[in-house]
Every structure is written in C-alpha cells, then in structure tokens.
C-alpha positions as CSV (number, residue, x, y, z in Angstrom):
1,M,120.3,36.9,27.9
2,L,119.6,38.0,24.2
3,Q,120.4,41.0,22.8
4,C,118.3,44.0,21.8
5,Q,118.5,44.3,18.3
6,L,116.0,46.8,17.3
7,S,112.0,47.8,18.8
8,V,111.1,44.7,18.5
9,F,112.1,42.5,20.9
10,I,112.0,38.5,22.9
11,P,113.4,39.0,26.4
12,L,113.0,37.2,29.8
13,D,114.1,41.4,31.1
14,H,113.6,44.5,30.0
15,C,114.4,46.3,26.3
16,L,115.6,49.7,25.7
17,W,112.5,50.7,22.4
18,R,113.2,52.5,19.4
19,F,111.2,53.3,16.4
20,D,114.6,53.6,13.6
21,V,113.7,54.2,10.1
22,S,117.5,54.6,9.5
23,G,117.7,52.0,6.9
24,E,115.2,51.6,4.0
25,V,112.0,51.4,4.6
26,R,110.1,47.5,2.9
27,V,106.4,47.6,4.2
28,R,104.4,44.1,2.9
29,F,100.6,44.0,1.7
30,A,99.9,40.0,2.4
31,P,96.0,39.7,1.6
32,S,94.8,36.3,1.6
33,P,92.9,35.5,-1.2
34,T,89.6,34.0,0.7
35,G,87.1,36.5,-0.3
36,L,86.7,40.0,-1.5
37,P,89.1,42.8,-0.2
38,H,87.3,44.6,2.4
39,I,87.7,48.4,4.2
40,G,89.9,47.5,6.8
41,N,92.5,45.1,5.1
42,I,92.3,47.6,2.0
43,R,93.0,50.1,4.8
44,T,96.1,48.2,6.2
45,A,97.2,48.5,2.2
46,L,96.6,52.1,2.4
47,F,98.5,52.7,5.7
48,N,101.6,51.1,4.3
49,W,101.8,52.2,0.9
50,L,101.7,55.6,2.6
51,F,104.2,55.0,4.8
52,A,107.1,53.3,2.7
53,R,106.0,56.4,0.3
54,H,106.9,58.7,3.0
55,H,110.2,57.4,3.4
56,G,111.0,57.1,0.2
57,G,111.0,52.7,1.0
58,K,109.5,50.0,-1.2
59,F,105.8,48.6,-0.8
60,I,105.1,44.5,-1.0
61,V,102.5,42.6,-2.4
62,R,102.7,39.3,-1.2
63,V,100.0,36.8,-1.4
64,E,99.4,34.6,1.8
65,D,97.3,31.5,0.0
66,T,98.4,28.9,1.9
67,D,94.6,28.1,3.4
68,Q,93.9,25.7,0.4
69,A,90.5,24.8,1.9
70,R,89.7,28.7,2.6
71,L,90.7,30.0,-1.4
72,V,88.2,31.9,-3.2
73,P,88.6,32.4,-6.8
74,G,89.2,35.7,-8.5
75,S,89.9,36.9,-4.9
76,I,93.7,38.4,-5.5
77,E,91.9,39.6,-9.0
78,A,89.7,41.5,-7.0
79,M,91.9,42.8,-4.5
80,L,94.9,43.9,-6.8
81,E,92.2,45.2,-8.9
82,G,91.6,46.9,-6.2
83,L,94.8,48.9,-5.6
84,R,94.9,49.7,-9.1
85,W,91.8,51.6,-8.9
86,L,92.8,53.2,-5.9
87,N,96.4,54.2,-7.5
88,I,98.0,52.2,-4.9
89,D,101.0,50.9,-7.1
90,W,103.5,48.6,-5.3
91,D,107.4,48.1,-5.7
92,E,107.2,44.5,-5.9
93,G,104.0,41.5,-6.0
94,P,102.0,40.2,-8.2
95,V,102.4,41.1,-12.1
96,V,105.2,43.5,-11.3
97,G,107.6,40.8,-10.0
98,G,111.1,42.0,-8.0
99,N,114.5,40.6,-6.2
100,S,111.8,38.4,-3.9
101,G,109.7,36.9,-5.4
102,P,107.9,34.4,-5.6
103,Y,105.0,36.2,-4.4
104,Y,102.7,33.2,-3.4
105,Q,102.8,31.8,-0.8
106,S,102.0,28.6,-2.3
107,E,105.2,29.4,-4.6
108,R,107.0,29.0,-1.3
109,L,106.1,25.5,-0.1
110,H,109.9,24.4,0.2
111,I,111.1,27.1,1.8
112,Y,109.0,26.6,4.2
113,H,109.7,23.2,4.6
114,D,113.4,23.5,5.2
115,L,112.6,25.7,7.9
116,A,110.4,23.1,10.1
117,E,112.6,20.5,9.6
118,R,115.6,23.1,11.0
119,L,114.0,24.0,13.7
120,V,113.5,20.2,14.5
121,S,116.4,19.4,14.2
122,Q,116.9,22.8,16.7
123,G,115.1,21.1,19.3
124,N,112.6,24.5,19.1
125,A,110.2,22.2,17.6
126,Y,108.6,18.8,17.0
127,R,106.3,16.5,15.6
128,C,102.8,16.3,16.7
129,Y,101.1,13.0,15.6
130,C,97.3,14.1,17.6
131,S,93.8,13.5,16.0
132,Q,93.2,16.7,13.7
133,K,90.5,18.5,12.9
134,P,89.3,18.9,9.3
135,P,89.3,22.4,8.4
136,S,85.9,23.7,7.9
137,Q,83.9,27.5,8.3
138,D,85.6,28.4,11.1
139,T,85.9,32.2,11.8
140,Q,89.2,33.4,12.0
141,E,89.1,33.9,16.0
142,Q,88.0,29.6,15.9
143,R,90.8,28.8,13.3
144,D,93.4,30.0,15.6
145,R,92.3,28.5,18.4
146,R,91.9,25.5,17.0
147,V,95.6,25.0,15.7
148,S,97.4,27.2,18.9
149,A,95.6,24.7,21.0
150,S,97.9,21.8,22.0
151,A,97.5,21.7,26.3
152,E,96.1,17.4,25.8
153,C,99.2,16.8,23.4
154,K,102.0,14.9,25.0
155,C,104.1,15.2,21.4
156,R,106.1,17.3,22.9
157,D,107.7,14.7,25.4
158,L,107.7,11.5,23.4
159,S,110.7,9.2,22.9
160,Q,112.9,8.3,20.2
161,E,111.4,4.9,19.9
162,D,107.5,6.6,20.2
163,I,108.8,9.2,17.3
164,V,110.7,6.1,15.0
165,K,107.1,3.9,16.0
166,L,104.7,6.8,14.2
167,S,106.9,7.7,12.0
168,V,106.6,3.6,10.9
169,D,103.2,3.9,11.1
170,Q,103.2,6.2,9.3
171,K,101.1,8.0,10.7
172,S,99.9,11.7,9.6
173,N,101.6,14.5,11.1
174,V,101.5,18.2,11.6
175,V,104.3,20.2,13.1
176,R,104.5,22.2,16.4
177,F,106.9,25.2,17.5
178,A,108.1,24.6,21.3
179,M,107.4,27.8,22.8
180,P,108.8,28.6,26.4
181,K,107.7,27.5,29.7
182,E,109.1,31.0,31.5
183,G,109.9,33.7,30.8
184,V,107.8,36.7,29.0
185,T,107.5,38.1,25.5
186,R,108.1,41.2,25.1
187,V,106.9,44.5,22.3
188,N,107.5,47.4,22.2
189,D,104.5,48.5,19.8
190,L,105.1,51.7,17.8
191,I,101.1,52.5,18.3
192,R,101.1,50.6,21.5
193,G,103.9,50.6,23.5
194,E,105.2,48.0,25.6
195,V,103.3,44.5,25.0
196,E,104.1,41.6,26.4
197,W,102.7,37.1,27.3
198,R,103.9,35.9,29.6
199,N,105.3,32.3,28.4
200,E,104.0,29.8,30.5
201,T,100.0,30.8,28.8
202,L,101.1,30.1,25.1
203,N,100.3,26.5,23.6
204,D,102.7,25.1,21.4
205,F,101.3,26.4,17.9
206,I,100.7,24.5,14.2
207,I,103.6,25.5,11.9
208,L,103.7,22.8,9.5
209,K,100.4,21.3,8.1
210,S,99.5,17.9,7.6
211,D,98.4,19.2,3.7
212,G,102.7,20.3,3.8
213,F,101.4,23.8,3.5
214,P,102.7,26.0,6.5
215,T,100.2,28.3,8.7
216,Y,100.1,31.5,8.7
217,H,102.6,31.9,12.0
218,L,105.5,30.8,10.0
219,A,105.2,31.6,6.4
220,V,104.7,35.0,7.4
221,V,107.4,35.0,9.5
222,A,110.4,33.2,6.6
223,D,108.7,36.1,4.8
224,D,109.5,39.0,6.6
225,H,113.3,37.8,6.9
226,L,113.7,36.8,3.3
227,M,111.7,40.2,2.3
228,E,113.5,42.2,4.1
229,I,110.6,43.1,5.8
230,S,111.6,46.6,8.3
231,H,108.3,47.2,9.8
232,V,105.0,44.9,9.7
233,M,102.0,47.7,9.9
234,R,98.3,45.0,10.4
235,A,96.0,45.1,11.7
236,E,95.0,45.2,16.0
237,E,93.1,41.7,16.1
238,W,97.1,40.4,14.9
239,L,98.5,41.6,18.3
240,P,97.8,38.1,19.4
241,S,99.7,36.2,17.1
242,T,103.0,38.7,18.3
243,P,104.6,36.6,20.5
244,R,104.7,33.1,18.3
245,H,106.0,35.8,15.5
246,L,108.9,36.5,17.6
247,Q,109.4,33.2,19.4
248,L,109.6,32.4,15.9
249,F,111.9,35.4,14.9
250,E,113.8,33.9,18.0
251,A,114.4,30.7,17.6
252,L,115.9,30.5,13.5
253,G,118.0,33.5,13.7
254,Y,116.8,36.1,12.2
255,E,116.2,39.9,13.1
256,P,112.4,40.6,13.7
257,P,110.4,43.9,12.1
258,Q,109.5,46.9,13.9
259,F,105.6,46.2,14.6
260,A,102.6,48.3,14.3
261,H,98.7,46.9,15.0
262,L,96.5,49.5,13.3
263,P,93.2,50.4,15.3
264,M,90.4,48.3,14.2
265,I,87.2,50.4,12.4
266,M,83.9,50.1,14.4
267,G,80.4,50.8,12.8
268,S,78.5,54.1,14.1
269,D,77.0,51.3,17.1
270,R,80.6,51.2,18.1
271,A,80.1,47.6,17.1
272,K,82.6,45.3,14.7
273,L,82.4,46.9,11.1
274,S,80.0,44.7,9.2
275,K,77.6,44.6,6.2
276,R,75.3,46.7,7.6
277,H,76.8,49.4,9.0
278,G,77.6,50.1,5.0
279,A,79.1,49.1,1.9
280,T,82.4,47.0,2.7
281,A,83.4,45.6,0.2
282,I,86.1,48.1,-1.9
283,G,84.0,47.4,-5.4
284,E,81.5,47.5,-3.6
285,F,82.2,50.8,-3.2
286,K,83.5,51.7,-6.9
287,D,80.2,49.8,-8.0
288,N,77.9,53.2,-5.8
289,G,79.7,55.9,-7.2
290,I,82.5,56.9,-4.5
291,L,85.0,58.5,-5.9
292,P,88.6,56.6,-5.3
293,E,90.5,60.1,-3.9
294,A,87.5,60.4,-1.3
295,L,87.4,56.7,0.0
296,I,91.3,57.3,0.1
297,N,90.9,60.1,2.0
298,F,88.6,59.1,4.0
299,M,90.5,55.8,4.9
300,V,93.2,58.0,5.3
301,L,91.4,59.1,8.4
302,L,90.3,55.4,9.7
303,G,92.8,56.2,12.0
304,W,95.2,59.2,11.4
305,A,94.7,62.2,11.3
306,L,96.8,66.0,10.0
307,D,95.1,67.7,12.9
308,D,92.1,68.0,15.1
309,K,90.3,70.1,12.2
310,T,91.4,68.7,8.4
311,D,89.3,66.6,7.5
312,L,89.6,66.4,3.6
313,V,92.8,66.1,3.1
314,S,95.3,65.3,-0.7
315,T,96.9,62.0,-1.2
316,Q,99.8,63.7,-1.3
317,T,99.6,66.0,1.9
318,V,99.0,62.9,4.1
319,I,101.9,61.0,2.6
320,E,103.9,64.4,2.8
321,N,103.4,64.1,6.5
322,F,102.5,61.2,7.3
323,T,104.1,59.7,10.7
324,L,103.2,57.0,13.2
325,N,102.3,59.3,16.3
326,R,99.5,60.7,14.0
327,I,97.9,57.4,13.8
328,T,95.4,56.7,17.3
329,K,95.0,53.8,19.5
330,S,91.4,54.2,19.7
331,S,89.6,52.3,17.2
332,A,88.5,54.5,14.0
333,I,84.5,55.1,13.0
334,F,83.5,53.7,9.6
335,D,80.6,56.7,8.8
336,Q,78.5,56.1,5.4
337,E,77.1,59.4,5.8
338,K,80.8,61.5,6.0
339,L,81.7,59.2,3.2
340,L,78.7,60.1,1.3
341,W,79.6,63.5,2.0
342,M,83.7,63.9,2.0
343,N,82.5,62.1,-2.1
344,G,80.5,65.1,-3.1
345,M,82.6,67.4,-1.4
346,Y,85.6,65.7,-4.5
347,V,83.2,66.1,-6.6
348,R,82.9,69.8,-7.1
349,E,86.7,69.4,-7.5
350,L,86.2,67.7,-10.3
351,T,86.4,69.6,-14.5
352,P,83.3,69.8,-16.5
353,V,84.9,67.7,-18.7
354,E,86.1,65.3,-15.6
355,L,83.0,65.1,-13.9
356,A,81.5,63.9,-17.5
357,K,83.4,61.1,-17.5
358,R,83.6,59.7,-14.6
359,M,79.8,59.5,-14.9
360,T,80.0,58.1,-18.5
361,P,80.5,54.7,-17.0
362,F,77.5,54.6,-14.5
363,L,75.2,56.7,-17.8
364,E,76.0,53.2,-19.7
365,R,75.1,50.9,-16.6
366,D,72.1,52.6,-16.2
367,L,70.2,54.6,-18.4
368,P,67.9,52.8,-21.2
369,K,69.6,51.6,-23.9
370,D,67.5,54.2,-26.6
371,L,69.4,56.9,-24.8
372,L,73.0,55.3,-25.8
373,P,76.2,56.3,-26.0
374,V,75.7,59.5,-24.4
375,D,76.6,62.5,-26.4
376,Q,79.8,63.9,-24.3
377,H,79.7,67.5,-25.2
378,Y,76.1,67.6,-24.1
379,L,77.3,65.9,-21.0
380,Q,80.4,68.0,-20.4
381,R,77.6,70.9,-20.4
382,I,74.9,68.8,-18.0
383,A,77.5,68.1,-15.5
384,P,78.4,71.4,-13.6
385,L,74.5,72.0,-13.5
386,L,74.6,68.7,-11.0
387,Q,77.8,69.0,-9.9
388,E,76.6,71.2,-6.3
389,R,73.6,68.2,-5.9
390,I,75.8,65.0,-6.8
391,K,76.7,62.6,-3.7
392,S,77.7,59.4,-5.4
393,L,78.2,58.9,-9.2
394,E,75.3,56.0,-8.8
395,E,73.0,59.0,-9.1
396,S,74.0,60.1,-12.5
397,A,71.5,58.0,-14.8
398,Y,68.6,59.6,-12.4
399,I,69.8,62.9,-12.1
400,T,70.5,63.5,-15.8
401,E,68.0,61.6,-17.3
402,Y,65.5,63.8,-17.8
403,F,68.2,65.5,-19.9
404,F,67.5,63.3,-22.4
405,K,64.7,62.5,-22.5
406,A,61.5,63.9,-22.0
407,D,59.7,62.2,-19.3
408,E,55.8,62.6,-21.4
409,K,54.0,60.5,-18.4
410,F,54.3,62.5,-15.2
411,D,51.7,63.4,-13.4
412,T,50.3,66.3,-15.2
413,S,48.6,67.5,-11.9
414,T,52.4,68.4,-9.8
415,I,52.4,71.6,-12.7
416,I,49.7,72.9,-10.4
417,Q,52.0,74.8,-7.2
418,K,50.7,76.2,-4.4
419,G,48.1,78.4,-4.2
420,M,47.4,78.5,-7.6
421,D,44.3,76.3,-9.8
422,R,44.1,74.7,-12.7
423,D,43.1,77.7,-15.1
424,S,46.1,80.0,-13.9
425,T,48.1,77.3,-14.3
426,L,47.5,76.5,-17.5
427,S,47.9,80.9,-18.7
428,A,51.5,80.1,-17.4
429,L,52.1,76.9,-19.3
430,K,51.1,78.6,-22.5
431,A,52.5,82.1,-21.5
432,A,55.8,80.2,-21.3
433,L,55.6,78.5,-24.1
434,D,54.9,81.4,-26.3
435,G,58.0,83.5,-24.8
436,L,60.5,79.9,-24.9
437,S,58.8,79.8,-28.5
438,A,58.8,83.9,-30.2
439,T,63.0,83.9,-28.9
440,D,66.4,82.4,-30.2
441,D,68.9,83.7,-27.4
442,Y,68.9,80.5,-25.1
443,R,71.0,81.8,-23.0
444,H,70.1,81.9,-19.4
445,Q,70.7,85.4,-18.6
446,N,68.2,86.4,-21.5
447,L,65.8,83.9,-20.3
448,E,65.5,84.6,-17.1
449,E,64.9,88.6,-17.6
450,M,62.4,87.4,-19.9
451,L,59.9,84.7,-17.8
452,N,60.4,87.1,-14.8
453,A,58.9,89.7,-16.5
454,T,56.5,86.8,-18.3
455,G,55.8,85.9,-14.6
456,E,55.1,89.4,-13.1
457,K,52.8,89.7,-15.7
458,L,50.6,87.3,-14.7
459,E,51.2,87.9,-11.5
460,L,52.7,85.2,-9.6
461,S,55.4,84.7,-7.4
462,R,58.8,83.4,-8.6
463,R,57.8,80.7,-6.8
464,Q,55.1,79.7,-8.5
465,F,56.1,80.7,-11.7
466,L,58.8,79.2,-11.9
467,G,57.6,75.7,-10.4
468,V,55.3,75.1,-13.6
469,L,58.1,75.8,-16.0
470,R,60.7,72.9,-13.7
471,T,57.8,71.2,-13.3
472,A,56.6,70.9,-17.3
473,A,60.0,70.8,-18.3
474,T,61.4,67.7,-16.2
475,G,58.4,65.6,-14.8
476,R,60.1,67.1,-11.0
477,S,59.6,69.1,-9.0
478,V,63.5,69.6,-8.3
479,S,66.0,70.2,-10.6
480,P,69.3,71.9,-11.3
481,P,68.9,76.0,-11.8
482,L,66.1,76.4,-14.1
483,F,67.1,79.0,-17.1
484,E,71.3,77.3,-17.0
485,M,69.1,73.8,-17.7
486,L,66.9,75.4,-20.0
487,E,69.8,76.9,-22.3
488,V,71.4,73.6,-21.8
489,L,68.2,72.4,-23.2
490,G,68.2,74.1,-25.8
491,K,65.1,76.2,-27.6
492,D,64.0,72.3,-29.9
493,R,63.4,70.0,-26.5
494,T,62.2,72.9,-23.8
495,V,59.8,73.6,-26.7
496,S,59.0,70.4,-27.5
497,R,58.1,69.7,-23.6
498,M,56.1,72.9,-22.8
499,K,54.0,72.0,-26.0
500,N,53.3,68.4,-24.3
501,A,52.8,69.9,-20.9
502,V,50.0,72.1,-22.4
503,E,48.2,69.5,-24.8
504,R,48.2,67.0,-21.0
505,F,47.4,69.7,-19.2
506,S,44.6,70.7,-20.9
507,A,43.4,67.1,-22.2
508,A,42.9,66.7,-18.1
509,S,40.9,69.2,-17.6
C-alpha cells in the first residue's frame, strides 16, 4: 500500500485529504510561448500570484518551451510584459533569476533525459518504436490525444532481443510511460474535491519525444519537484492530465504538490471564450485603454469572490482575503460590458494628474500630429471634466480633440435647437458672442450667471440656449459641463469659435 503524504496521492485505496500550507508556499506560472498571452492564462498567473502573496510565499515563472514546432517568436516577451503591466511581479524566473534555474525548459534537457532513462531502467517506462505522426496545427485536445494514444502499441511487451535489434537498426523511438493496468488514481483537488480515474482507462503516454525534447507531462513533474512547488493551480482543462502526473511523481519517488484546478472562463453565451466575446489577448486590453488595476479586479472575479455583493475590490484587499475556499467550481463568465463599467469606475478614482498621465499615450497615438505634443498642464485641467464620461482610455483622443483644435467644418444646421429657427439661433449666437467677448472673468460661476441671464432675455429655455453654445464651441451636441468647459478653453479659444460659428451660420442663411 502506498503512503499518503499530502493532499494528492496515487492510491489503490482511500486517503485522507488535508489542505496543507504548513511549509513555504511555492507556486508557479508556466506559460508556453506558443501565442500571445490571453485572459485565461493570465488569470491563472494572477491566482497563483495572489495565493503566494497571501501566504507570504514565492511566485515562480517558468517557460515551458519544449514544443519546438509551435514556438511563436516574441510570445514569451509579450507574456512577461503583460505581467509587468499588471504589476504581477515574480520572485524567481526569467530576468530575475533564482536558485532553481534555468527557468526555460529548453535549457534543462539533460534533466529530462536522465529521468527518462531512470524510468526505463526501473521498468516504469519503455522505448516505443511505433511510427509517430509529425507535429501539426492540431488543437491541444488533438495533440494530447495523439501523444497519449497507445492502444495499438506493442512495444511495452518487446523482448530484449527485439529491443537490441530495433536499436541497432537505428529506428527512431520515443519513450512511453507504462501506466498501471489496474487500480485507481485519485486526487483530492483543493477546489473540486476527490476525483478518481480507473487506471485501465488511461493509455501509456509519451514522456520523451524522438527529437529529444520531453513532453509536457515529464517536464512539468520534474520541474515542479526540483523547484519545490507546493501547490499547482492551473486551468480545469489540465485535470485529465493529473493522473499521469501523479503516477510519474510516484514512479520517481517524488512527493506531489497539492492540486487546485481553476474554473473555466466562458463567454456571455456560455460558449468557450473566444475572440468574438471581446479582447482576449492581454496586449489588446492595454491598447483598448483598460486600466491594469481594473483588469486585475475583473479577472479576480472570474472564479473568486470576496462576498456575494462586492464587485470593486482593491488588489491589497484581495491579497489579504485570497483563500481557495472562495474559488467557485462553476465556470466564470467573461462580460465585456461589466469590464468597461468597472474600468470607468477606476478611471473616476484617478487624480487629474494621474488621469492626464494615463491619457497621454493614447493622445500621442490617436491625435493628429499637428496637435502634439500635448500640454500636460492644460490636459490636467481637461481631465476632470471628462472623468465621469470615460469608460476606456481609448476614447481619450475623440473625447478631447475639440479642446485642442476647433472643428471649423461641422454642419452649422446642427446648431439649431428644437423649437428654434434660423433667426432665433443667429440672435442667440450673436448675444452669446457679445457677452463672452465683453467679460474677462472666465470662472465658470461667472460664465454661468452671465449666460443664463442672456438666454432669459432672449426668452429661450436653458436647454435651447446652452445647446446653441455647446454646438458652436465644440461642433458636437454632447460635451462636458458647458461652463466648466468654457473656463478651461479660455477666452481666446471660446471667442474665436463663437465668431466662426456666427460667420459660418450667417453665410449659410
């Protein structure tokens, strides 16, 4: 009978489960550089990081680059940059180093070769000389099925004579792990509880490929042991691989970590999350003007909750309260509209100086070049006027452009408000111009008093008169609070725009 060590175990009978954090918590995020980082794998990184920070442990980044056929140049750099942007720091890994390196699996091949040879010599693995299909653009499920399928393989039962002959013939081979043919493999998952698999349903699987690189299964077990990983928190899709990993741990004499498989992320239509549900690559969220702290908050709620009513929660509060019993088993729903709402709430919490700073890269990207560089002092005065309206910083250029340059070509007919005609509109424009030209006090309180009085003399409603002014000053029917906006624009800009409106409106009459 095998001995129960931790919460995960490869028994043939039952084992008591416990959640053990008595030693140092060491967790890892192990991305494969096969594409751009997306919301799913960054959520996994975030949960591991929060768990480590809650327990005062270590968060390790390890690059699993053994699938050489699928490497995408620049993907690991994008992954690391995504973590930095979100302020998810790591204690060991690329750039920062550590005592368990190297942190790229392609630099650890000798370790995997030694372990594969050890497993073969122990009788826990064997060389397979069956023809192997070349790598393709298969899905992960297809690749997993391909490397694990061994129903037709007879190499496990080859005689020593056959092995010698095949080796002499220099036929390419892989190394397969010999799964037990009977019994049960169990894991007491820290989120899902006890899960078990009958061993006879699990095929022998490849651990070392013919190109000399290990498969995920061998590499992850070796590195989790050597890097002293205490808890493995990974996506639910890896749960079917767990019995293989547990059997490898047992065969190598390693104590397995505790496992926690995170809930899937689904689209609002309950389908698997994809591009059509909104931006999924982390770089896209950044480019679309999502604040990193808002995205952190949003991702936290994809499977975890502080309580049943709190949506906005600071990262520090999450760290203080991040326990696994708050993680749900059910799938999390990715709601793009909720993300935009949440981002808007975080925008409102910024100081004018900070908001201006955050807006600047988007203005530099999207404003006409003749309007650059942006005057930061001026932008800091603009920012508070827009703060209640912005959902994403991507809107920065559109929502501020009229502060920097008048739209002198807008359709003057849009100045005419409901219930007004051309004559009353022109009279309103001229009266406003006279008042704005005559005063040097451009404090918004003074402008409001003066212009309200002007509108009343003209017997226009507040909506009508202010609508005329807003359109004439901005070329748009919607703007920030009018009087505060005119104060920021200042006398020169305001008077110039009103003159232009009067001239163009008169010419069009």
